[in-house]
C-alpha positions in Angstrom: 96.9 91.4 84.6 98.5 92.7 87.8 100.3 90.7 90.4 98.4 91.2 93.7 98.0 89.8 97.2 94.4 90.0 98.5 93.9 89.6 102.3 90.4 89.2 103.7 90.1 91.6 106.6 86.4 91.2 107.3 83.7 88.6 106.7 80.2 90.3 106.7 78.3 87.0 106.7 79.6 85.6 110.0 79.4 87.0 113.5 82.6 88.9 114.4 83.9 86.1 116.6 83.4 83.3 114.1 84.9 84.8 110.9 86.6 82.2 108.8 89.3 82.9 106.4 90.0 86.4 107.8 93.7 87.3 107.5 94.4 84.6 104.9 96.3 86.0 101.9 95.5 85.1 98.3 98.3 85.7 95.9 97.8 85.7 92.2 96.9 87.9 89.2 94.0 90.4 89.2 92.4 90.3 85.7 90.8 93.7 85.9 90.5 96.5 88.4 87.6 95.9 90.8 84.3 97.4 89.4 81.2 98.1 91.4 78.5 95.5 90.6 80.9 92.8 89.3 82.7 90.0 91.0 86.5 90.4 91.5 88.5 87.5 90.0 92.1 86.6 91.1 93.9 83.8 89.3 96.1 82.2 91.9 99.6 81.2 91.0 101.1 78.6 90.5 98.1 76.3 90.9 95.9 78.0 88.3 92.9 78.1 90.6 90.9 81.3 90.8 89.2 83.2 93.6 85.9 84.8 92.6 84.2 87.2 95.0 80.6 88.3 95.3 79.8 91.6 93.5 81.8 94.6 94.6 80.0 97.3 96.6 82.8 99.9 96.8 86.5 100.4 96.2 88.4 102.6 98.7 91.9 104.0 98.3 94.1 107.0 99.1 96.1 108.9 96.5 99.6 107.4 96.3 98.8 104.5 98.6 100.1 101.0 97.8 97.0 99.3 99.0 93.3 99.5 98.1 90.3 98.2 100.0 87.5 96.4 98.2 84.2 95.8 99.9 82.1 93.0 98.4 78.6 91.8 99.4 80.2 89.3 101.8 83.7 90.5 102.7 86.2 93.3 102.7 89.7 92.7 101.1 92.9 94.6 101.2 94.7 94.4 97.9 98.5 94.9 97.8 99.9 95.3 94.3 103.2 93.7 93.5 105.4 94.2 90.5 106.6 91.1 88.7 110.4 90.5 89.3 111.3 90.8 85.6 109.7 94.3 85.4 111.4 95.4 88.6 114.8 94.3 87.3 114.2 96.0 83.9 113.1 99.2 85.6 116.2 99.3 87.9 118.5 98.5 84.9 116.9 101.4 82.9 117.4 103.8 85.8 121.1 102.8 86.2 121.8 103.1 82.5 120.0 106.5 82.1 
């Protein structure tokens, strides 16, 4: 599981002027990397609710970029990966001691 924030940047089902939920961030845990043909599932913390998308059409990213873009049948999402605080602390402690 990976700590992620997904932000809907486009809703393909609504006219451009009436897009609902665009810009709304969903923070939680991505169970697996988005795969074409399967829905993307994000378990939201701390509530335990989940966000399940329609099947993924394509995944776009640039080498070394912190964000990836996922197009589903109904929407486009920007995924921003975040490291858990415990891992960040352990990584910095390892770097300082090494």
